[in-house]
Each structure stands twice: as structure tokens, then as C-alpha cells.
PDB file of N, CA, C and O in Angstrom, chain B, residues numbered from 101:
ATOM      1  N   MET B 101     -20.516  -3.052   6.970  1.00  0.00           N
ATOM      2  CA  MET B 101     -20.182  -2.686   5.607  1.00  0.00           C
ATOM      3  C   MET B 101     -18.663  -2.588   5.488  1.00  0.00           C
ATOM      4  O   MET B 101     -18.004  -1.951   6.309  1.00  0.00           O
ATOM      5  N   VAL B 102     -18.122  -3.227   4.457  1.00  0.00           N
ATOM      6  CA  VAL B 102     -16.693  -3.190   4.169  1.00  0.00           C
ATOM      7  C   VAL B 102     -16.502  -2.413   2.872  1.00  0.00           C
ATOM      8  O   VAL B 102     -17.194  -2.645   1.881  1.00  0.00           O
ATOM      9  N   ARG B 103     -15.554  -1.496   2.903  1.00  0.00           N
ATOM     10  CA  ARG B 103     -15.199  -0.735   1.707  1.00  0.00           C
ATOM     11  C   ARG B 103     -13.757  -1.039   1.355  1.00  0.00           C
ATOM     12  O   ARG B 103     -12.936  -1.309   2.232  1.00  0.00           O
ATOM     13  N   ALA B 104     -13.452  -0.994   0.067  1.00  0.00           N
ATOM     14  CA  ALA B 104     -12.089  -1.287  -0.373  1.00  0.00           C
ATOM     15  C   ALA B 104     -11.808  -0.600  -1.701  1.00  0.00           C
ATOM     16  O   ALA B 104     -12.714  -0.283  -2.471  1.00  0.00           O
ATOM     17  N   TYR B 105     -10.537  -0.387  -1.934  1.00  0.00           N
ATOM     18  CA  TYR B 105     -10.063   0.037  -3.243  1.00  0.00           C
ATOM     19  C   TYR B 105      -9.462  -1.185  -3.905  1.00  0.00           C
ATOM     20  O   TYR B 105      -8.680  -1.911  -3.291  1.00  0.00           O
ATOM     21  N   VAL B 106      -9.824  -1.413  -5.153  1.00  0.00           N
ATOM     22  CA  VAL B 106      -9.256  -2.518  -5.912  1.00  0.00           C
ATOM     23  C   VAL B 106      -8.385  -1.889  -6.994  1.00  0.00           C
ATOM     24  O   VAL B 106      -8.881  -1.195  -7.881  1.00  0.00           O
ATOM     25  N   LEU B 107      -7.077  -2.142  -6.910  1.00  0.00           N
ATOM     26  CA  LEU B 107      -6.121  -1.619  -7.873  1.00  0.00           C
ATOM     27  C   LEU B 107      -5.946  -2.667  -8.956  1.00  0.00           C
ATOM     28  O   LEU B 107      -5.729  -3.842  -8.661  1.00  0.00           O
ATOM     29  N   ILE B 108      -6.040  -2.248 -10.199  1.00  0.00           N
ATOM     30  CA  ILE B 108      -6.074  -3.195 -11.313  1.00  0.00           C
ATOM     31  C   ILE B 108      -5.009  -2.869 -12.343  1.00  0.00           C
ATOM     32  O   ILE B 108      -4.856  -1.722 -12.763  1.00  0.00           O
ATOM     33  N   GLN B 109      -4.271  -3.907 -12.745  1.00  0.00           N
ATOM     34  CA  GLN B 109      -3.375  -3.812 -13.894  1.00  0.00           C
ATOM     35  C   GLN B 109      -4.102  -4.452 -15.066  1.00  0.00           C
ATOM     36  O   GLN B 109      -4.713  -5.511 -14.921  1.00  0.00           O
ATOM     37  N   THR B 110      -4.036  -3.805 -16.233  1.00  0.00           N
ATOM     38  CA  THR B 110      -4.729  -4.303 -17.414  1.00  0.00           C
ATOM     39  C   THR B 110      -3.745  -4.596 -18.539  1.00  0.00           C
ATOM     40  O   THR B 110      -2.579  -4.205 -18.498  1.00  0.00           O
ATOM     41  N   ASP B 111      -4.257  -5.296 -19.541  1.00  0.00           N
ATOM     42  CA  ASP B 111      -3.492  -5.440 -20.778  1.00  0.00           C
ATOM     43  C   ASP B 111      -3.296  -4.051 -21.377  1.00  0.00           C
ATOM     44  O   ASP B 111      -4.085  -3.143 -21.116  1.00  0.00           O
ATOM     45  N   SER B 112      -2.258  -3.887 -22.169  1.00  0.00           N
ATOM     46  CA  SER B 112      -1.957  -2.608 -22.793  1.00  0.00           C
ATOM     47  C   SER B 112      -3.150  -2.101 -23.610  1.00  0.00           C
ATOM     48  O   SER B 112      -3.702  -2.824 -24.440  1.00  0.00           O
ATOM     49  N   GLY B 113      -3.533  -0.861 -23.361  1.00  0.00           N
ATOM     50  CA  GLY B 113      -4.616  -0.240 -24.102  1.00  0.00           C
ATOM     51  C   GLY B 113      -6.019  -0.628 -23.663  1.00  0.00           C
ATOM     52  O   GLY B 113      -6.989  -0.249 -24.319  1.00  0.00           O
ATOM     53  N   LYS B 114      -6.154  -1.371 -22.574  1.00  0.00           N
ATOM     54  CA  LYS B 114      -7.465  -1.867 -22.136  1.00  0.00           C
ATOM     55  C   LYS B 114      -8.033  -1.153 -20.909  1.00  0.00           C
ATOM     56  O   LYS B 114      -9.104  -1.532 -20.436  1.00  0.00           O
ATOM     57  N   ALA B 115      -7.362  -0.143 -20.385  1.00  0.00           N
ATOM     58  CA  ALA B 115      -7.805   0.501 -19.142  1.00  0.00           C
ATOM     59  C   ALA B 115      -9.219   1.068 -19.269  1.00  0.00           C
ATOM     60  O   ALA B 115     -10.043   0.852 -18.380  1.00  0.00           O
ATOM     61  N   ALA B 116      -9.515   1.777 -20.336  1.00  0.00           N
ATOM     62  CA  ALA B 116     -10.844   2.382 -20.494  1.00  0.00           C
ATOM     63  C   ALA B 116     -11.918   1.300 -20.614  1.00  0.00           C
ATOM     64  O   ALA B 116     -12.988   1.422 -20.017  1.00  0.00           O
ATOM     65  N   ASP B 117     -11.643   0.254 -21.374  1.00  0.00           N
ATOM     66  CA  ASP B 117     -12.611  -0.839 -21.524  1.00  0.00           C
ATOM     67  C   ASP B 117     -12.878  -1.522 -20.188  1.00  0.00           C
ATOM     68  O   ASP B 117     -14.025  -1.824 -19.860  1.00  0.00           O
ATOM     69  N   VAL B 118     -11.823  -1.764 -19.418  1.00  0.00           N
ATOM     70  CA  VAL B 118     -11.977  -2.414 -18.119  1.00  0.00           C
ATOM     71  C   VAL B 118     -12.768  -1.506 -17.173  1.00  0.00           C
ATOM     72  O   VAL B 118     -13.701  -1.967 -16.517  1.00  0.00           O
ATOM     73  N   ALA B 119     -12.408  -0.235 -17.096  1.00  0.00           N
ATOM     74  CA  ALA B 119     -13.112   0.699 -16.211  1.00  0.00           C
ATOM     75  C   ALA B 119     -14.595   0.762 -16.572  1.00  0.00           C
ATOM     76  O   ALA B 119     -15.445   0.749 -15.681  1.00  0.00           O
ATOM     77  N   ASN B 120     -14.913   0.830 -17.849  1.00  0.00           N
ATOM     78  CA  ASN B 120     -16.312   0.893 -18.279  1.00  0.00           C
ATOM     79  C   ASN B 120     -17.035  -0.413 -18.008  1.00  0.00           C
ATOM     80  O   ASN B 120     -18.207  -0.392 -17.632  1.00  0.00           O
ATOM     81  N   GLY B 121     -16.372  -1.553 -18.186  1.00  0.00           N
ATOM     82  CA  GLY B 121     -16.992  -2.850 -17.952  1.00  0.00           C
ATOM     83  C   GLY B 121     -17.296  -3.104 -16.491  1.00  0.00           C
ATOM     84  O   GLY B 121     -18.263  -3.795 -16.171  1.00  0.00           O
ATOM     85  N   ILE B 122     -16.489  -2.559 -15.605  1.00  0.00           N
ATOM     86  CA  ILE B 122     -16.659  -2.785 -14.167  1.00  0.00           C
ATOM     87  C   ILE B 122     -17.751  -1.893 -13.578  1.00  0.00           C
ATOM     88  O   ILE B 122     -18.355  -2.255 -12.568  1.00  0.00           O
ATOM     89  N   ARG B 123     -18.015  -0.747 -14.181  1.00  0.00           N
ATOM     90  CA  ARG B 123     -18.977   0.217 -13.623  1.00  0.00           C
ATOM     91  C   ARG B 123     -20.349  -0.380 -13.337  1.00  0.00           C
ATOM     92  O   ARG B 123     -21.012   0.027 -12.382  1.00  0.00           O
ATOM     93  N   ALA B 124     -20.778  -1.327 -14.140  1.00  0.00           N
ATOM     94  CA  ALA B 124     -22.136  -1.873 -14.013  1.00  0.00           C
ATOM     95  C   ALA B 124     -22.248  -2.979 -12.953  1.00  0.00           C
ATOM     96  O   ALA B 124     -23.351  -3.452 -12.678  1.00  0.00           O
ATOM     97  N   ILE B 125     -21.146  -3.390 -12.367  1.00  0.00           N
ATOM     98  CA  ILE B 125     -21.155  -4.484 -11.390  1.00  0.00           C
ATOM     99  C   ILE B 125     -21.716  -3.982 -10.064  1.00  0.00           C
ATOM    100  O   ILE B 125     -21.321  -2.920  -9.582  1.00  0.00           O
ATOM    101  N   GLY B 126     -22.633  -4.741  -9.476  1.00  0.00           N
ATOM    102  CA  GLY B 126     -23.196  -4.385  -8.181  1.00  0.00           C
ATOM    103  C   GLY B 126     -22.119  -4.319  -7.112  1.00  0.00           C
ATOM    104  O   GLY B 126     -21.258  -5.196  -7.044  1.00  0.00           O
ATOM    105  N   GLY B 127     -22.158  -3.298  -6.286  1.00  0.00           N
ATOM    106  CA  GLY B 127     -21.161  -3.099  -5.240  1.00  0.00           C
ATOM    107  C   GLY B 127     -20.051  -2.158  -5.653  1.00  0.00           C
ATOM    108  O   GLY B 127     -19.301  -1.674  -4.804  1.00  0.00           O
ATOM    109  N   VAL B 128     -19.932  -1.891  -6.943  1.00  0.00           N
ATOM    110  CA  VAL B 128     -18.913  -0.960  -7.435  1.00  0.00           C
ATOM    111  C   VAL B 128     -19.465   0.455  -7.302  1.00  0.00           C
ATOM    112  O   VAL B 128     -20.492   0.794  -7.889  1.00  0.00           O
ATOM    113  N   MET B 129     -18.773   1.261  -6.530  1.00  0.00           N
ATOM    114  CA  MET B 129     -19.208   2.631  -6.281  1.00  0.00           C
ATOM    115  C   MET B 129     -18.607   3.614  -7.295  1.00  0.00           C
ATOM    116  O   MET B 129     -19.268   4.571  -7.697  1.00  0.00           O
ATOM    117  N   SER B 130     -17.353   3.379  -7.707  1.00  0.00           N
ATOM    118  CA  SER B 130     -16.718   4.251  -8.693  1.00  0.00           C
ATOM    119  C   SER B 130     -15.539   3.539  -9.336  1.00  0.00           C
ATOM    120  O   SER B 130     -14.960   2.617  -8.762  1.00  0.00           O
ATOM    121  N   THR B 131     -15.198   3.983 -10.533  1.00  0.00           N
ATOM    122  CA  THR B 131     -14.020   3.484 -11.232  1.00  0.00           C
ATOM    123  C   THR B 131     -13.281   4.669 -11.838  1.00  0.00           C
ATOM    124  O   THR B 131     -13.894   5.638 -12.286  1.00  0.00           O
ATOM    125  N   GLU B 132     -11.967   4.579 -11.844  1.00  0.00           N
ATOM    126  CA  GLU B 132     -11.137   5.627 -12.440  1.00  0.00           C
ATOM    127  C   GLU B 132      -9.977   4.983 -13.181  1.00  0.00           C
ATOM    128  O   GLU B 132      -9.306   4.105 -12.637  1.00  0.00           O
ATOM    129  N   ALA B 133      -9.734   5.403 -14.403  1.00  0.00           N
ATOM    130  CA  ALA B 133      -8.516   5.043 -15.107  1.00  0.00           C
ATOM    131  C   ALA B 133      -7.423   5.981 -14.597  1.00  0.00           C
ATOM    132  O   ALA B 133      -7.643   7.187 -14.484  1.00  0.00           O
ATOM    133  N   VAL B 134      -6.250   5.433 -14.291  1.00  0.00           N
ATOM    134  CA  VAL B 134      -5.161   6.220 -13.714  1.00  0.00           C
ATOM    135  C   VAL B 134      -3.851   5.884 -14.406  1.00  0.00           C
ATOM    136  O   VAL B 134      -3.780   4.935 -15.187  1.00  0.00           O
ATOM    137  N   THR B 135      -2.822   6.655 -14.122  1.00  0.00           N
ATOM    138  CA  THR B 135      -1.488   6.352 -14.614  1.00  0.00           C
ATOM    139  C   THR B 135      -0.648   5.842 -13.446  1.00  0.00           C
ATOM    140  O   THR B 135      -1.004   6.032 -12.283  1.00  0.00           O
ATOM    141  N   GLY B 136       0.451   5.203 -13.765  1.00  0.00           N
ATOM    142  CA  GLY B 136       1.323   4.656 -12.722  1.00  0.00           C
ATOM    143  C   GLY B 136       1.365   3.145 -12.817  1.00  0.00           C
ATOM    144  O   GLY B 136       1.097   2.584 -13.879  1.00  0.00           O
ATOM    145  N   PRO B 137       1.701   2.472 -11.712  1.00  0.00           N
ATOM    146  CA  PRO B 137       1.836   1.013 -11.755  1.00  0.00           C
ATOM    147  C   PRO B 137       0.500   0.294 -11.938  1.00  0.00           C
ATOM    148  O   PRO B 137       0.475  -0.874 -12.325  1.00  0.00           O
ATOM    149  N   TYR B 138      -0.610   0.980 -11.663  1.00  0.00           N
ATOM    150  CA  TYR B 138      -1.942   0.407 -11.877  1.00  0.00           C
ATOM    151  C   TYR B 138      -2.653   1.233 -12.931  1.00  0.00           C
ATOM    152  O   TYR B 138      -2.352   2.412 -13.117  1.00  0.00           O
ATOM    153  N   ASP B 139      -3.595   0.611 -13.617  1.00  0.00           N
ATOM    154  CA  ASP B 139      -4.286   1.271 -14.722  1.00  0.00           C
ATOM    155  C   ASP B 139      -5.699   1.721 -14.368  1.00  0.00           C
ATOM    156  O   ASP B 139      -6.214   2.683 -14.938  1.00  0.00           O
ATOM    157  N   VAL B 140      -6.320   1.019 -13.423  1.00  0.00           N
ATOM    158  CA  VAL B 140      -7.685   1.332 -13.001  1.00  0.00           C
ATOM    159  C   VAL B 140      -7.761   1.180 -11.488  1.00  0.00           C
ATOM    160  O   VAL B 140      -7.200   0.242 -10.923  1.00  0.00           O
ATOM    161  N   ILE B 141      -8.458   2.109 -10.836  1.00  0.00           N
ATOM    162  CA  ILE B 141      -8.738   1.981  -9.409  1.00  0.00           C
ATOM    163  C   ILE B 141     -10.251   1.971  -9.248  1.00  0.00           C
ATOM    164  O   ILE B 141     -10.955   2.821  -9.794  1.00  0.00           O
ATOM    165  N   VAL B 142     -10.739   0.990  -8.485  1.00  0.00           N
ATOM    166  CA  VAL B 142     -12.175   0.802  -8.285  1.00  0.00           C
ATOM    167  C   VAL B 142     -12.466   0.907  -6.793  1.00  0.00           C
ATOM    168  O   VAL B 142     -11.749   0.328  -5.976  1.00  0.00           O
ATOM    169  N   PHE B 143     -13.512   1.640  -6.436  1.00  0.00           N
ATOM    170  CA  PHE B 143     -13.957   1.723  -5.048  1.00  0.00           C
ATOM    171  C   PHE B 143     -15.202   0.856  -4.927  1.00  0.00           C
ATOM    172  O   PHE B 143     -16.167   1.036  -5.670  1.00  0.00           O
ATOM    173  N   VAL B 144     -15.177  -0.094  -3.980  1.00  0.00           N
ATOM    174  CA  VAL B 144     -16.279  -1.047  -3.834  1.00  0.00           C
ATOM    175  C   VAL B 144     -16.787  -1.079  -2.399  1.00  0.00           C
ATOM    176  O   VAL B 144     -16.085  -0.691  -1.465  1.00  0.00           O
ATOM    177  N   GLU B 145     -18.031  -1.552  -2.241  1.00  0.00           N
ATOM    178  CA  GLU B 145     -18.625  -1.791  -0.933  1.00  0.00           C
ATOM    179  C   GLU B 145     -19.236  -3.183  -0.929  1.00  0.00           C
ATOM    180  O   GLU B 145     -19.794  -3.637  -1.928  1.00  0.00           O
ATOM    181  N   ALA B 146     -19.120  -3.854   0.219  1.00  0.00           N
ATOM    182  CA  ALA B 146     -19.702  -5.182   0.387  1.00  0.00           C
ATOM    183  C   ALA B 146     -20.165  -5.323   1.832  1.00  0.00           C
ATOM    184  O   ALA B 146     -19.735  -4.568   2.704  1.00  0.00           O
ATOM    185  N   ASP B 147     -21.040  -6.289   2.082  1.00  0.00           N
ATOM    186  CA  ASP B 147     -21.582  -6.486   3.428  1.00  0.00           C
ATOM    187  C   ASP B 147     -20.529  -6.917   4.437  1.00  0.00           C
ATOM    188  O   ASP B 147     -20.578  -6.505   5.596  1.00  0.00           O
ATOM    189  N   ASP B 148     -19.573  -7.747   4.009  1.00  0.00           N
ATOM    190  CA  ASP B 148     -18.529  -8.244   4.906  1.00  0.00           C
ATOM    191  C   ASP B 148     -17.322  -8.659   4.076  1.00  0.00           C
ATOM    192  O   ASP B 148     -17.333  -8.542   2.851  1.00  0.00           O
ATOM    193  N   VAL B 149     -16.282  -9.143   4.748  1.00  0.00           N
ATOM    194  CA  VAL B 149     -15.040  -9.502   4.052  1.00  0.00           C
ATOM    195  C   VAL B 149     -15.265 -10.643   3.070  1.00  0.00           C
ATOM    196  O   VAL B 149     -14.687 -10.647   1.983  1.00  0.00           O
ATOM    197  N   ASP B 150     -16.094 -11.605   3.440  1.00  0.00           N
ATOM    198  CA  ASP B 150     -16.372 -12.717   2.526  1.00  0.00           C
ATOM    199  C   ASP B 150     -17.069 -12.224   1.261  1.00  0.00           C
ATOM    200  O   ASP B 150     -16.727 -12.644   0.156  1.00  0.00           O
ATOM    201  N   ALA B 151     -18.040 -11.338   1.426  1.00  0.00           N
ATOM    202  CA  ALA B 151     -18.738 -10.784   0.269  1.00  0.00           C
ATOM    203  C   ALA B 151     -17.785  -9.943  -0.586  1.00  0.00           C
ATOM    204  O   ALA B 151     -17.901  -9.929  -1.811  1.00  0.00           O
ATOM    205  N   LEU B 152     -16.856  -9.253   0.047  1.00  0.00           N
ATOM    206  CA  LEU B 152     -15.845  -8.494  -0.687  1.00  0.00           C
ATOM    207  C   LEU B 152     -15.003  -9.429  -1.541  1.00  0.00           C
ATOM    208  O   LEU B 152     -14.766  -9.160  -2.718  1.00  0.00           O
ATOM    209  N   GLY B 153     -14.554 -10.519  -0.949  1.00  0.00           N
ATOM    210  CA  GLY B 153     -13.767 -11.497  -1.700  1.00  0.00           C
ATOM    211  C   GLY B 153     -14.541 -12.069  -2.871  1.00  0.00           C
ATOM    212  O   GLY B 153     -14.000 -12.214  -3.967  1.00  0.00           O
ATOM    213  N   GLN B 154     -15.811 -12.396  -2.644  1.00  0.00           N
ATOM    214  CA  GLN B 154     -16.648 -12.921  -3.723  1.00  0.00           C
ATOM    215  C   GLN B 154     -16.805 -11.892  -4.842  1.00  0.00           C
ATOM    216  O   GLN B 154     -16.740 -12.245  -6.019  1.00  0.00           O
ATOM    217  N   LEU B 155     -17.008 -10.637  -4.487  1.00  0.00           N
ATOM    218  CA  LEU B 155     -17.148  -9.573  -5.481  1.00  0.00           C
ATOM    219  C   LEU B 155     -15.901  -9.481  -6.356  1.00  0.00           C
ATOM    220  O   LEU B 155     -15.994  -9.418  -7.582  1.00  0.00           O
ATOM    221  N   VAL B 156     -14.747  -9.475  -5.719  1.00  0.00           N
ATOM    222  CA  VAL B 156     -13.500  -9.331  -6.470  1.00  0.00           C
ATOM    223  C   VAL B 156     -13.234 -10.562  -7.333  1.00  0.00           C
ATOM    224  O   VAL B 156     -12.919 -10.439  -8.517  1.00  0.00           O
ATOM    225  N   VAL B 157     -13.360 -11.747  -6.740  1.00  0.00           N
ATOM    226  CA  VAL B 157     -12.978 -12.984  -7.449  1.00  0.00           C
ATOM    227  C   VAL B 157     -13.984 -13.383  -8.522  1.00  0.00           C
ATOM    228  O   VAL B 157     -13.594 -13.824  -9.604  1.00  0.00           O
ATOM    229  N   THR B 158     -15.272 -13.233  -8.233  1.00  0.00           N
ATOM    230  CA  THR B 158     -16.261 -13.745  -9.189  1.00  0.00           C
ATOM    231  C   THR B 158     -16.814 -12.698 -10.144  1.00  0.00           C
ATOM    232  O   THR B 158     -17.321 -13.054 -11.208  1.00  0.00           O
ATOM    233  N   ALA B 159     -16.731 -11.420  -9.798  1.00  0.00           N
ATOM    234  CA  ALA B 159     -17.314 -10.395 -10.664  1.00  0.00           C
ATOM    235  C   ALA B 159     -16.277  -9.479 -11.319  1.00  0.00           C
ATOM    236  O   ALA B 159     -16.405  -9.142 -12.496  1.00  0.00           O
ATOM    237  N   ILE B 160     -15.254  -9.076 -10.563  1.00  0.00           N
ATOM    238  CA  ILE B 160     -14.285  -8.123 -11.112  1.00  0.00           C
ATOM    239  C   ILE B 160     -13.171  -8.830 -11.886  1.00  0.00           C
ATOM    240  O   ILE B 160     -12.903  -8.476 -13.034  1.00  0.00           O
ATOM    241  N   GLN B 161     -12.525  -9.816 -11.279  1.00  0.00           N
ATOM    242  CA  GLN B 161     -11.385 -10.462 -11.936  1.00  0.00           C
ATOM    243  C   GLN B 161     -11.706 -11.087 -13.299  1.00  0.00           C
ATOM    244  O   GLN B 161     -10.837 -11.090 -14.170  1.00  0.00           O
ATOM    245  N   PRO B 162     -12.913 -11.616 -13.520  1.00  0.00           N
ATOM    246  CA  PRO B 162     -13.195 -12.191 -14.837  1.00  0.00           C
ATOM    247  C   PRO B 162     -13.362 -11.177 -15.979  1.00  0.00           C
ATOM    248  O   PRO B 162     -13.446 -11.579 -17.140  1.00  0.00           O
ATOM    249  N   VAL B 163     -13.413  -9.872 -15.675  1.00  0.00           N
ATOM    250  CA  VAL B 163     -13.579  -8.871 -16.729  1.00  0.00           C
ATOM    251  C   VAL B 163     -12.395  -8.965 -17.695  1.00  0.00           C
ATOM    252  O   VAL B 163     -11.233  -8.962 -17.288  1.00  0.00           O
ATOM    253  N   GLU B 164     -12.722  -9.048 -18.966  1.00  0.00           N
ATOM    254  CA  GLU B 164     -11.682  -9.204 -19.993  1.00  0.00           C
ATOM    255  C   GLU B 164     -10.732  -8.013 -19.992  1.00  0.00           C
ATOM    256  O   GLU B 164     -11.163  -6.861 -19.951  1.00  0.00           O
ATOM    257  N   GLY B 165      -9.438  -8.304 -20.038  1.00  0.00           N
ATOM    258  CA  GLY B 165      -8.409  -7.271 -20.072  1.00  0.00           C
ATOM    259  C   GLY B 165      -7.688  -7.091 -18.754  1.00  0.00           C
ATOM    260  O   GLY B 165      -6.666  -6.407 -18.697  1.00  0.00           O
ATOM    261  N   ILE B 166      -8.213  -7.703 -17.671  1.00  0.00           N
ATOM    262  CA  ILE B 166      -7.552  -7.582 -16.371  1.00  0.00           C
ATOM    263  C   ILE B 166      -6.411  -8.586 -16.277  1.00  0.00           C
ATOM    264  O   ILE B 166      -6.581  -9.767 -16.577  1.00  0.00           O
ATOM    265  N   VAL B 167      -5.256  -8.105 -15.859  1.00  0.00           N
ATOM    266  CA  VAL B 167      -4.075  -8.952 -15.670  1.00  0.00           C
ATOM    267  C   VAL B 167      -3.913  -9.313 -14.195  1.00  0.00           C
ATOM    268  O   VAL B 167      -3.627 -10.464 -13.866  1.00  0.00           O
ATOM    269  N   ARG B 168      -4.096  -8.323 -13.295  1.00  0.00           N
ATOM    270  CA  ARG B 168      -3.845  -8.543 -11.867  1.00  0.00           C
ATOM    271  C   ARG B 168      -4.658  -7.540 -11.055  1.00  0.00           C
ATOM    272  O   ARG B 168      -4.884  -6.409 -11.484  1.00  0.00           O
ATOM    273  N   THR B 169      -5.098  -7.980  -9.863  1.00  0.00           N
ATOM    274  CA  THR B 169      -5.792  -7.068  -8.948  1.00  0.00           C
ATOM    275  C   THR B 169      -5.102  -7.078  -7.592  1.00  0.00           C
ATOM    276  O   THR B 169      -4.459  -8.056  -7.210  1.00  0.00           O
ATOM    277  N   LEU B 170      -5.247  -5.981  -6.878  1.00  0.00           N
ATOM    278  CA  LEU B 170      -4.781  -5.864  -5.503  1.00  0.00           C
ATOM    279  C   LEU B 170      -5.902  -5.189  -4.724  1.00  0.00           C
ATOM    280  O   LEU B 170      -6.256  -4.044  -5.008  1.00  0.00           O
ATOM    281  N   THR B 171      -6.463  -5.893  -3.740  1.00  0.00           N
ATOM    282  CA  THR B 171      -7.580  -5.369  -2.963  1.00  0.00           C
ATOM    283  C   THR B 171      -7.058  -4.744  -1.679  1.00  0.00           C
ATOM    284  O   THR B 171      -6.326  -5.382  -0.922  1.00  0.00           O
ATOM    285  N   CYS B 172      -7.437  -3.493  -1.435  1.00  0.00           N
ATOM    286  CA  CYS B 172      -6.981  -2.733  -0.276  1.00  0.00           C
ATOM    287  C   CYS B 172      -8.186  -2.309   0.551  1.00  0.00           C
ATOM    288  O   CYS B 172      -8.795  -1.279   0.261  1.00  0.00           O
ATOM    289  N   PRO B 173      -8.547  -3.086   1.584  1.00  0.00           N
ATOM    290  CA  PRO B 173      -9.690  -2.717   2.424  1.00  0.00           C
ATOM    291  C   PRO B 173      -9.420  -1.396   3.154  1.00  0.00           C
ATOM    292  O   PRO B 173      -8.295  -1.114   3.568  1.00  0.00           O
ATOM    293  N   VAL B 174     -10.466  -0.608   3.299  1.00  0.00           N
ATOM    294  CA  VAL B 174     -10.387   0.658   4.035  1.00  0.00           C
ATOM    295  C   VAL B 174     -10.478   0.361   5.518  1.00  0.00           C
ATOM    296  O   VAL B 174     -11.320  -0.426   5.952  1.00  0.00           O
ATOM    297  N   ILE B 175      -9.606   0.997   6.301  1.00  0.00           N
ATOM    298  CA  ILE B 175      -9.657   0.880   7.747  1.00  0.00           C
ATOM    299  C   ILE B 175      -9.871   2.268   8.332  1.00  0.00           C
ATOM    300  O   ILE B 175      -9.558   3.274   7.695  1.00  0.00           O
ATOM    301  N   HIS B 176     -10.405   2.316   9.544  1.00  0.00           N
ATOM    302  CA  HIS B 176     -10.633   3.596  10.204  1.00  0.00           C
ATOM    303  C   HIS B 176      -9.759   3.666  11.436  1.00  0.00           C
ATOM    304  O   HIS B 176      -9.965   2.920  12.394  1.00  0.00           O
ATOM    305  N   LEU B 177      -8.779   4.564  11.417  1.00  0.00           N
ATOM    306  CA  LEU B 177      -7.828   4.698  12.521  1.00  0.00           C
ATOM    307  C   LEU B 177      -8.312   5.715  13.527  1.00  0.00           C
ATOM    308  O   LEU B 177      -7.639   5.962  14.528  1.00  0.00           O
TER     309      LEU B 177
END
């Protein structure tokens, strides 16, 4: 199991819409609208790195209002 945080920049005024639109996607564990350089942070789980990439590219990035994503896989030190 791979877990990651996906940091999302949105169009102006679209953070709530993006966060709500992403909640229903399979593999999405939580979404939060935040302030700072990113507008939404999403916590996701996938079976492996390839499935994580597919989740981000095919399900999350197409959500209307998203400008840019940054995927940060969780590591255990």
C-alpha cells in the first residue's frame, strides 16, 4: 500500500469546489482546503506507485478548477 499527499493549486475561488469534487474519488482518504502556496491537500492510498500515478493523472488532475498538483509519497523512516 502506498500513501501520499497530493498538494493542489486551484483557480481563484475554486478550492472548495475542487475539495468537494475530489472527495468521491476512490482511493481518496481525505481532502482539506488550506491557505498558503497550495489551496487543497488530499490524502490518498493506492496499491502501488503505478496505481498512485494513475489515480493522480486520470482521476484527480482532470477535476475542473485544478491548475497544478504535486504528489508527495509518504515514507517511513
